[in-house]
C-alpha positions as CSV (number, residue, x, y, z in Angstrom):
1,M,112.8,124.9,98.0
2,K,113.5,121.2,97.6
3,Q,112.9,119.4,100.9
4,H,114.7,116.2,102.0
5,K,112.9,113.9,104.3
6,W,114.2,114.0,107.9
7,T,114.8,110.7,109.5
8,I,113.4,110.1,113.0
9,Q,116.9,110.3,114.4
10,E,117.6,113.6,112.7
11,Q,114.3,115.0,114.0
12,G,115.0,113.8,117.5
13,Y,118.5,115.2,117.6
14,F,117.4,118.5,116.0
15,L,114.8,119.0,118.7
16,K,117.2,117.9,121.4
17,N,119.9,120.3,120.4
18,T,117.3,123.1,120.1
19,G,116.1,122.3,123.6
20,D,119.7,122.3,125.0
21,L,120.3,125.8,123.6
22,L,117.0,127.0,124.9
23,S,117.8,125.7,128.3
24,R,121.0,127.8,128.2
25,G,119.0,131.0,127.6
26,Y,119.0,131.2,123.8
27,P,115.9,132.6,122.2
28,L,114.4,130.2,119.6
29,S,115.6,132.1,116.6
30,E,119.2,132.4,117.9
31,A,119.2,128.7,118.8
32,L,118.2,127.8,115.2
33,E,120.9,130.1,113.8
34,S,123.5,128.3,115.9
35,L,122.3,124.9,114.8
36,I,122.8,125.9,111.1
37,Y,126.5,125.6,111.5
38,Q,126.2,122.1,113.1
39,L,123.9,120.6,110.4
40,P,124.9,119.0,107.1
41,S,124.6,121.2,104.0
42,K,121.4,119.7,102.8
43,R,119.7,120.8,106.0
44,K,121.1,124.4,106.2
45,Q,118.8,125.8,103.6
46,E,115.8,124.2,105.2
47,I,116.7,125.7,108.6
48,S,117.3,129.1,107.0
49,H,113.9,128.9,105.4
50,C,112.5,127.9,108.8
51,L,114.1,131.0,110.4
52,S,112.5,133.2,107.7
53,E,109.1,131.8,108.5
54,L,109.6,132.2,112.2
55,K,110.5,135.9,111.7
56,E,107.3,136.3,109.6
57,G,105.3,135.2,112.7
58,Y,104.5,131.5,111.9
59,P,104.3,129.3,115.0
60,F,107.2,126.8,115.2
61,Y,104.9,123.8,115.3
62,Q,103.4,124.9,111.9
63,I,106.8,125.2,110.5
64,L,107.8,121.7,111.6
65,S,104.5,120.4,110.1
66,N,105.4,122.0,106.8
67,M,108.7,120.1,107.0
68,N,106.8,116.8,107.5
69,F,108.1,116.2,111.0
70,N,106.7,113.4,113.1
71,K,103.2,114.2,114.4
72,S,104.1,113.4,118.0
73,L,107.0,115.8,117.9
74,I,104.8,118.5,116.4
75,G,102.3,117.8,119.3
76,Y,105.1,118.4,121.8
77,V,106.0,121.7,120.1
78,F,102.4,122.8,119.8
79,F,101.8,122.4,123.6
80,A,105.2,123.8,124.5
81,E,104.3,127.0,122.6
82,Q,101.1,127.3,124.6
83,H,102.6,126.8,128.1
84,G,106.0,128.4,127.5
85,G,108.2,125.6,128.7
86,L,109.9,125.1,125.3
87,A,113.3,123.8,126.6
88,A,111.9,121.1,128.9
89,A,109.2,120.0,126.3
90,F,111.7,119.9,123.5
91,L,114.1,117.7,125.5
92,E,111.2,115.4,126.7
93,G,109.8,115.0,123.1
94,S,113.3,114.4,121.6
95,E,114.0,111.7,124.3
96,M,110.8,110.0,123.5
97,I,111.2,110.0,119.8
98,L,114.9,108.9,119.9
99,K,114.0,106.0,122.2
100,R,111.3,104.9,119.8
101,G,113.7,105.2,116.9
102,K,116.3,103.0,118.7
103,D,113.6,100.4,119.4
104,V,112.6,100.3,115.7
105,E,116.3,99.9,114.7
106,K,116.7,97.1,117.3
107,L,113.6,95.4,115.9
108,K,115.0,95.7,112.3
109,K,118.4,94.2,113.4
110,L,116.8,91.4,115.3
111,I,114.5,90.5,112.4
112,A,116.9,91.1,109.5
113,Y,119.1,88.0,109.8
114,P,116.2,85.5,110.7
115,L,114.2,87.0,107.8
116,F,117.1,86.3,105.5
117,L,117.3,82.7,106.9
118,I,113.6,82.3,106.4
119,I,113.8,83.3,102.7
120,I,116.8,80.9,102.0
121,T,115.0,78.1,104.0
122,S,111.8,78.7,102.0
123,F,113.6,78.2,98.7
124,L,115.3,75.1,100.1
125,F,111.9,73.8,101.4
126,V,110.3,74.3,98.0
127,F,113.1,72.3,96.4
128,V,112.9,69.5,98.9
129,D,109.1,69.3,98.9
130,N,108.6,69.5,95.2
131,I,111.7,67.9,93.7
132,L,113.9,65.9,96.0
133,L,111.4,64.3,98.5
134,P,108.9,63.0,95.8
135,R,111.7,61.1,94.1
136,F,112.9,59.6,97.3
137,S,109.3,58.8,98.3
138,S,108.7,56.7,95.2
139,L,111.8,54.7,96.1
140,F,110.7,54.3,99.7
141,V,107.2,53.2,98.7
142,S,108.8,50.5,96.4
143,M,110.9,49.4,99.3
144,K,107.7,49.3,101.5
145,L,109.1,51.9,103.9
146,Q,106.5,53.9,105.9
147,P,106.9,57.7,105.9
148,N,108.5,58.9,109.1
149,F,107.3,61.8,111.3
150,F,109.5,64.4,109.6
151,T,108.4,63.4,106.1
152,K,104.8,63.9,107.2
153,V,105.7,67.3,108.7
154,V,107.4,68.4,105.4
155,Y,104.4,67.3,103.3
156,L,102.0,68.9,105.7
157,L,103.8,72.2,105.6
158,G,104.0,72.0,101.9
159,D,100.2,71.5,101.7
160,L,99.6,74.3,104.2
161,L,101.9,76.9,102.7
162,P,99.7,77.8,99.6
163,V,96.6,77.8,101.9
164,L,98.4,80.2,104.4
165,M,99.5,82.5,101.5
166,V,96.0,82.7,100.1
167,L,94.5,83.3,103.6
168,S,97.1,86.0,104.3
169,L,96.4,87.8,101.0
170,F,92.6,87.5,101.7
171,S,93.1,88.8,105.3
172,I,95.1,91.8,104.0
173,M,92.4,92.6,101.4
174,V,89.7,92.4,104.0
175,L,91.6,94.7,106.4
176,L,92.3,97.2,103.6
177,V,88.6,97.3,102.6
178,Y,87.6,97.6,106.3
179,Y,90.1,100.4,106.8
180,F,89.2,102.5,103.8
181,F,85.4,102.0,103.9
182,R,84.6,101.6,107.6
183,F,87.4,102.4,110.0
184,R,88.2,105.9,108.5
185,K,84.6,106.9,108.9
186,H,84.8,106.5,112.7
187,S,85.7,109.5,114.9
188,P,89.4,109.6,116.1
189,L,88.3,108.5,119.6
190,D,86.4,105.5,118.3
191,Q,89.4,104.6,116.1
192,K,91.7,104.5,119.1
193,R,89.2,102.4,121.1
194,K,89.3,99.8,118.4
195,I,93.0,100.0,117.9
196,V,93.8,99.3,121.6
197,R,91.8,96.0,121.3
198,I,94.4,94.6,118.9
199,P,96.3,91.8,120.6
200,V,100.0,92.4,121.4
201,A,100.0,96.0,119.9
202,G,97.1,97.3,122.0
203,P,98.8,97.5,125.4
204,F,101.8,99.3,123.8
205,L,99.6,101.9,122.2
206,R,97.6,102.4,125.4
207,L,100.8,103.2,127.3
208,Y,101.9,105.6,124.6
209,Y,98.6,107.5,124.4
210,T,98.5,107.8,128.2
211,H,102.1,109.0,128.3
212,F,101.6,111.7,125.7
213,F,98.3,113.0,127.3
214,A,99.7,113.0,130.8
215,V,102.9,114.8,130.0
216,Q,101.2,117.5,127.9
217,L,98.5,118.1,130.5
218,S,101.1,118.3,133.3
219,Y,103.1,120.9,131.4
220,L,100.0,123.0,130.8
221,L,98.9,122.8,134.5
222,A,102.4,123.6,135.6
223,G,102.2,126.7,133.4
224,G,99.3,128.0,135.5
225,L,96.4,126.9,133.4
226,S,93.2,125.3,134.9
227,V,92.2,121.8,133.7
228,Y,89.4,123.4,131.5
229,E,91.8,125.9,129.9
230,A,94.3,123.1,129.3
231,L,91.6,121.0,127.5
232,S,90.7,124.0,125.4
233,L,94.3,124.0,124.1
234,F,94.0,120.3,123.3
235,E,90.9,121.2,121.4
236,R,92.9,123.7,119.3
237,N,95.5,121.1,118.3
238,D,94.5,120.7,114.7
239,K,97.6,118.6,113.9
240,Q,96.5,115.7,116.1
241,P,92.8,115.0,115.6
242,F,92.8,112.3,118.4
243,Y,93.9,114.7,121.1
244,R,91.7,117.4,119.8
245,G,88.8,115.0,120.1
246,I,89.8,114.2,123.7
247,G,89.7,117.9,124.5
248,E,86.3,118.3,123.0
249,A,84.8,115.2,124.6
250,M,86.2,116.0,128.1
251,K,85.0,119.6,128.0
252,I,81.5,118.5,127.2
253,N,81.5,115.9,130.1
254,L,82.9,118.5,132.5
255,R,80.1,120.9,131.6
256,N,77.7,118.1,132.3
257,G,79.0,117.9,135.8
258,D,81.1,114.7,135.5
259,K,84.3,114.4,137.5
260,L,87.6,114.4,135.6
261,E,88.7,111.0,136.9
262,D,85.3,109.5,136.0
263,I,85.7,110.8,132.4
264,L,89.1,109.4,132.0
265,I,88.2,105.9,133.3
266,S,85.6,105.7,130.5
267,F,88.3,106.1,127.9
268,S,89.5,102.6,127.1
269,F,92.6,103.9,125.2
270,F,94.1,105.2,128.5
271,E,95.6,103.2,131.3
272,K,93.1,102.8,134.2
273,E,95.7,104.0,136.7
274,L,95.5,107.5,135.1
275,S,92.1,108.0,136.8
276,N,93.6,107.2,140.2
277,I,96.6,109.5,139.5
278,I,94.2,112.4,138.7
279,R,92.1,111.7,141.9
280,H,95.3,111.6,144.0
281,G,96.8,114.7,142.4
282,Q,93.6,116.7,143.0
283,K,93.6,115.8,146.7
284,N,97.2,116.7,147.4
285,G,97.2,119.8,145.1
286,R,100.1,118.5,143.0
287,L,98.3,117.3,140.0
288,D,101.0,118.5,137.5
289,Q,103.8,116.7,139.4
290,E,101.7,113.5,139.7
291,L,101.1,113.5,136.0
292,I,104.7,114.1,134.9
293,F,105.8,111.3,137.2
294,F,103.1,109.0,135.9
295,S,104.0,109.8,132.3
296,R,107.6,108.8,132.9
297,H,106.4,105.6,134.5
298,C,104.3,104.8,131.4
299,L,107.4,105.5,129.2
300,S,109.5,103.2,131.4
301,L,106.8,100.4,131.1
302,L,106.7,100.9,127.4
303,E,110.5,100.5,127.1
304,E,110.4,97.4,129.4
305,K,107.6,95.7,127.3
306,T,109.4,96.5,124.1
307,E,112.6,94.9,125.3
308,K,110.8,91.8,126.4
309,L,109.0,91.5,123.0
310,L,112.3,92.0,121.1
311,K,114.0,89.3,123.2
312,L,111.1,86.9,122.5
313,I,110.8,87.4,118.7
314,Q,114.3,86.4,117.6
315,P,114.4,83.1,119.5
316,L,111.0,82.1,118.2
317,L,112.1,82.8,114.6
318,Y,115.3,80.8,115.1
319,L,113.3,77.9,116.7
320,F,110.9,77.8,113.7
321,I,113.8,77.9,111.2
322,G,115.8,75.3,113.0
323,F,112.8,72.9,113.2
324,L,112.1,73.4,109.5
325,I,115.7,72.6,108.5
326,V,116.0,69.6,110.7
327,S,112.7,68.3,109.4
328,M,113.8,68.6,105.8
329,Y,117.1,66.8,106.4
330,L,115.7,64.0,108.6
331,A,112.8,63.5,106.1
332,V,115.4,62.4,103.6
333,L,118.1,60.9,105.8
334,L,116.1,58.7,108.1
335,P,114.6,56.5,105.3
336,M,118.1,56.3,103.7
337,F,119.5,54.9,107.0
338,H,116.7,52.3,106.9
339,L,117.7,51.4,103.4
340,L,121.4,51.0,104.4
341,E,120.4,48.8,107.3
342,G,118.7,46.5,104.8
343,F,121.9,45.8,102.9
């Protein structure tokens, strides 16, 4: 059967609609049968095949993996099938992925027009720097006019541009070599420890990792499992090596007598507050509730930080483009005004 790639929006709405039907008491197979009539024709055959696999006994997370769904969504489904809270987990997972999709679309829209302006301005800059300005400069030199600030800026940027391009290409090559020959050899936990050190992106990823871990652990605990049993399920999650590694590492530390909160604070890819939440939840006997509340707090912070970043990116791009355009015009016009004053 030919598969068509599902967009993030399609995946999110599919899981959301499935969760809505499950919350109304539908069994999973009946929910999928109902969704067939709501989906476009290119998806109906895939869902029919999905139903066939479900009836053959395949777990739903494995079916979604075969359909190349987002790994985070597959993780939500995997844990939901373990603790039994399919409806709530499906709705939570779909909300998370749809918000992420909206943020990506916002970023694309915010960057698209400035990027178009940068491309047009770059062509204009090359024309001014290599053709127009040198001709005027020879005239200005013969008239004994000193280059103004904006002329110097244009020449400086013209000299820096090739250097920056070479440095960028070299940096990309170095990063690719490092990724394929060093980074991929590290364990999933060490990889995440390195990733969260990246400026700007690191805090966003740390919040996301904390949110996912906290929400899945809370669902498992709410389903009646002990912490150790919940970590055993993390260990069985072969679709997400990072969270499987967390389960393995935490179980080893627990067997060595370490406290859960002390183990978590040693993981730099989690928010430090997670350790305090665990400690507080164990004291009041409501660890599952504390974790679900904290996971939503992390998601809110993630949205807030994303909004701030998006609002910062576009003005900075416009400021750079505006300065470049003004510099090009004034580099040519100011000396011409001096020439006109001489007549």
